[in-house]
N, C-alpha and C positions, 0 to 999 in steps of 0.2 A: 162479373167473372174475374176471379183472382188472376193476376199476372197477364191480363189481356193485352196490355201495352207491350210486354216482352214478346208475347206470341205474335202480335201484329208486326212489330219491328222485325222479328226473325223471318216472318213470312215474306215481307217486302224485300228484305235483304237476299233471301233465297231466290225470289222472282227476278231480282236484278242480276244475280249471277247467271240465271238462265236466259235473260233478255237484257243485256247491259246497255243497249242503245235505245231503250224505251224511256223517253223522258217523263211519261205519265207515271210510271212506277216510282221514279225519283221524286216527282212532285207530291205524290201520295205519301211516300215515306217522310218527306219534309213536313207534311201536315201532322204526322204522328209525332215527329220530333218537336214541332212547335207546341203541340198540346202538352208535351212533357217539359217544356221550357228548355229544351236542348237546342238553343238557337245556332250555335256553331255547327252542329251536325246538320241542322236544317239548311243553313247557308251553303254548306258544302254540297249537299244533294241538289239544291236549286241551281247552284253555279254550274254543276255538271249538266243538269237538264237544259240550262240555257245554252250551253255549248252544243248539246245534241240537237236541239230544236230552237234556234234563235228567234223564231217567229211565234212562239207560244206566249201569249200575253199574260196568262195566269202565272207563269213562272216568274216573270219580272215583277208582277204585282205582289206575289208572295215574297220575293227577294226584298222589295221595299219594306214590307212588314218586318222581316227578320233584321234587316239593316237598322231599322228603328230601334228594335230591342237591343241590338249590339251597339247602339249609340254611334252610328256612322252616318250622319246626315248627308254627307256628300254622295255616298253610294245610294242612300235611300232616295234622294231626289233624282239621281241619275236613273235608277230603276223605274221610278214613276214616269219619268220622261220617255224612257224606252217603251213602257207599257202604252203610253199615250200614242206612240207611233204605230203600235200594233193593233189598236182597236179602230173601228170605223169612226171616222170623224163625224161629230154631231150625234153619235149614238149615246144611249144612256150610260154605257160603259165609259165612253170618252168624257162625258160630263162628270161622272163620279171621280174618275182619276184626276181630272183637271181641278176639281174642287179640293181633293186631298192635297194635290201639289200646291195649289194656292194657299191652303191653310198651313201647310208645312213652311212654305216660304214666309208667310205672314208671321207665324209664331216664332220663327227663327229670328226674324228682323226685330220683332217687338221685345222678345225676352233675351235676345242675344245669347241664347243657349240652344244646343241642338235638339231637334224634336226627337221623340222616342218612338211614336207609332203613327201610322197614317191616320188621318181624321176618320171619325165614325167607326173605329174598330172596337170590338168588345174586348174586355180584359182577359178573356180566355182564348188565346190564339189557337187556331187550328189551320186547316188548309183553306185559305181565303180564296173565294171565287168571285170573279166579276159577275154581275147579274146576268 
């Protein structure tokens, strides 16, 4: 469908005007922005979603992803650490996040350069969900 991304973005923006305190709408819009490579827009929506619902693990998980693309390893690691506090200890989600955090820290130490994306992420970003 031609211009589907424009229509989708406009639809989410309209939904947000009707329900501005719904963090899931912002999380979904951030996923659209991610798929378009609009990481600053995605970051903005995710940061608002995090303020609206600070216990939503997927928001912080997606923020880590976006901060990686924006080459901000300090915020990326902080977002993964926050995600880790919001998922059940010992769960598959916790293990996945801990592995990504360990890989980021290891890669940063070894290469002495900031990481760009959480481990095991595909190259076409969208709205990342914990399993």
